[in-house]
N, C-alpha and C positions, 0 to 999 in steps of 0.2 A: 504494500500500500504506500502510495506517495505521501510525503509529509503534508498534513492538512486535509487529506482525502478521507471522507467518511467511510466507515466499514460497509461492506455489502450487506451484512446482517449484524444487527446489534440488539441482542436480547438483554433487557434491563429489568432486573428484579422480578422475574417471572414467578408467578404463583399458580399452581394447578391444584384444584381442590375438589372434594366430593362433599356430600352432606355431613360426613363424619369428621371432616377436617382436611388439612393440606396434604398433598402427596408430594408435590415439588414446591420448594420454597426459595425465594430470593436468588434465583439463578440468573447470573450475568455471564454472557458469552458473546464474543465478536468473531466474525469471519470476514476476512478481506478478500478482494478479487485475487484469484490465482493462488489462494492459500488453502492448504489442507489441515484441518484441525481435528484432532482425535478427542472423542468423548468416551471415557473409559470408566469402568466400575463393574461390580458384581451384578448379577441379575437381581431385579427388584430395587435398584438404586434410583430409577426414574429416567434413565437415558432415552428409552424409546418414547415415553410420554412427552419428553421435552422435544424430541424430533417431530413427533406427530402434531404437536401444538403449532409448530411453524407453518404447517400446511392446513391447519384447521381440521385435522382428522382425529381428534380425541375419540376414544372408542365408544363412549356412551354419553347420553345427554346429561347424566348425573356427574360426569367428569368434565369440568369446565375451567377456563382460565379465570382466576379470581383476582388477578392483579398483575401489574407490570406491563411492559411493552415489548413487542417483537417488531423491530424496525427493519424492513427490507427495502433497500434503496430509498430510505427516508420515510416510507409509508408504514403505518402501524398495522400489522396484520392481526393483532389481537382484537381490533375493533372492526375488521372487514366483514362485510356480509358475504353470504354464500356465493352470490353471483361473481363477485370480485375474486374470491378464492378459487372458484372453478376456472376462471380465466388464467390464473397464475399457475395452478397445479399442472405439471407436465409441460408447461411452456417456459416460464421464467424460473420456476423451482421444480426440481424433479427428485424422486426418491426411489432408491433400490431397496426393496423389502427383504426380510429375512428368508422367506420361503417362497420361491417363485411359483411353485405348483399351486399354492393357494391364492396367488396374486394374478396369475394368468387365467383367461377365460377358457375352460376346457373344451368348449364347443366351437371355438373360432381358431383358424390357423394362426400361427404366430405372425405371418406376414400381414394378415388382415388386421391383427391387433395393433401392430406398429403403424399401419396405414390409417387406422382410426384416429390415432394421436395426431397425425399430420392433417387429417380432414378437419378435426375439431379446432385445432389451434393455428393451422396455416392455410386452411382451405384448399389443400392439395388433394387431388383425386386422379383416378385413371392412371395413364402412363407415367405422368410426372411423379405421382405417389409411389408407384411400383418401382420406378428407378431409384427413388430416394430410399425405399425400404431395402433394395438390393445393396445400395451404398452403405447403409447403416449396418446391415448384417456382415458385409465384408469388413467393415471397420472393427467389429468385435470378433473377427476370426471365424465367421460362419459362411458357408456357401449358400448364396441366395437360391440357386437352382435346386440344391438338395434339401434346404430347410424351410424355405418360405411357405410352402404349402403343407407343412406338417402341423400336427396338433401337439400341444404341450406334452401329452403322455407319450408321444413318440420320440421325445428328446431325453437326453441324459440330464442329470441335475446341473452339471456345468454348462451344458448348452442352453438350458432354460434360463440360467442366470445371465448368460450372455445376451439372450433375447431381452431380458429385463433391462440390461444396461443399454441395449440399442434403443428401446422404448424411451428410457430416461434421457438419452442424448438426442432424440429425434428432432427436437425444436431448439437445440443449442441453448440449454438453460444457463442462467447466471450462477445458480446455486444447486449443487448436487448433495443429497443426503443419502449416505449408504449405511443402512441399519443392519449390522451383523450380516454382511452380504455373502459370507462363506459358510453359514450355518449348514450342517448336514452334508457338506462336500468333503471328499477325501483330501488328504494333505496336498497332493500334487495339483489337484484342480483348484484348491484354495489359493495356492501360490499364483496360478495362472490368472485367476479372477482378480486378485489384488493387484497384480502387475498391470492388468488391463485397465483397472480403474485409475491407477496412478498415472499411466500413460495418457489416457483420455483426458484426465483432469489437467495435466500439464500442457497437452497439445491445445486444448480448447480454452485454457485460462479461466476455468470455473473456480469459484469458491467451493469448498467441499467440507462436509462434516462426516467423519468416519466414526460410527457408533460401534463399539466393540467392548468385550471384556478382556481382550488379549493385548497386554502391554507390549508383547513382542512384535505384534503387527504395527502398532502405532509408532514404535521406536524406529521401524524401517521406513514408514510412509509419511509421517506427519511432522511438520515443523513446530507445531505448538500443540499442547495437550491440556485438556481439562479433566480432572479426576472428580467423579461424582460419587457421593455416598449418602444413602438415606434421604434422597430428594434434594440434596444441596451439592453445589460444587465446592469441594474442600481445598483444592489446589489447582492452580493453572500457571502455565509458563512455557517457555521454549523447551523443546524436547531435550536438548543437551543439558540444560540446567536441571530439569525435573529428574532425569535419570542419573545425572552426575551427583546431585545433592538434593534429594527429595526432602521436603520440609514436613509434610503431614505424615503422621505415623501410619495412616492407612495406605498412602502411596508407598511408603517404605515397605510395608508388609506385602503389598501387591508385587513389588519388584522382587522381593525375596522369594516369591513362588515361581518366578520364571525359570524354566529348566536351565537356561544358559547361565543363570546366576549361581548355580549350584554345581558341586563336584559330581562327576559321573558316578553312578552306582549308589548314591546316597538318596534316602527317602526325601522327596520334596516337602518343604514345610507347608503347612496350611494355616489359614487364619481361623482361630477358634470362634465358635458362635455363628450367629446369622445376622443379616441386615435386619434391623428392627422395622416392623410394619408401621404404616401411618397410624397414629393414635397411641403408639407405644414408644415414641422417640423422646429422648431426654431433652430437658430445657436447654442444656448446654451442648456439649459435643456428643452426637449420637454414636460415635465410635468408642465411647469411654469404656464400655464393658468388654471390648475386644482388644483394647490397647495394652501394649506391654509397658507403657510409660505413663499410665494414668495418674493424675494428681487429684487432690481433694476437690478442686473447683470444677473439674471437667464435666461432671454430671449436671451441675446446676447453673453454671455461668457460661454464656455464649463466648467462645474463644475469640481472641482478637485476630485481626489480619496482620500477618507478618509479611512484609514486602521487601524483596531484594531486586530492585529494578523491575523488570517485567515478570518476575517470578513471585507469585503471591500464594499464601496458604493461610488457612484458618485453624490455628492450633495453639494451645497453651504451652506445649512442651515440644517445640520443633525437633525433628530428627537430625537436622544439620543446620 
């Protein structure tokens, strides 16, 4: 991002709640043009809900945005009506979901599904749309002649995910959200899909949010990382600083579980306990009952922000 240029996406103090209370609280996150940001944390931390809120796709009417702003190119998406959001989804903002088999229409060929995106958002039909579909499939490493007229069940998991990427890229979005894009794929295919996303993001200059629980992945792909725990972002900063000197004890514990951080043949460490559900979170730091360096005030007092340049964490007893 050039000096003085506003972020492409600027989430300010986002709160997502249900009738029983908040699920996501005080989330702040920015993404610049051409930047890939990793959003990491265990399952149940609120990563996917945060991503879905950007597109106005929260899963139920009872789950709603209760506060904060989601500024996309200066417009607040938190207050957008459905008509405006429909125009943005798939056009200016695109998302790759966890499981393509449940995201693709089983009774439409993959080519017709990509063509539908072009018809809705670009008004392209007929031969022009068919040519663009072929171009997109080639871009993600699929043969248009072999795959365009197939149905999702006729493709492998990796091929289906490539189709999802082609759909996401169809209209040249400004922002791409990839939510656990390699779930249920074998290791070799995972690497291929992640390499494809990184290459497309770099070539097209999109801003990108990579949602994952795998710190090894974001270490390879992302320039900046936000660590989420129990509905809050507890640490954010440049990847090099965050991995080199993590400040929050949760980040330190996550890094310690990475296989590459441990000697071969030794049992990998695990973080004891579980992510507390909404309604059972402490007034202070929600990680207090799993932390190896807990202090007396951690449970009841909100931890302060510790800032070292662009590296920020919320912790009473920083790891470094």
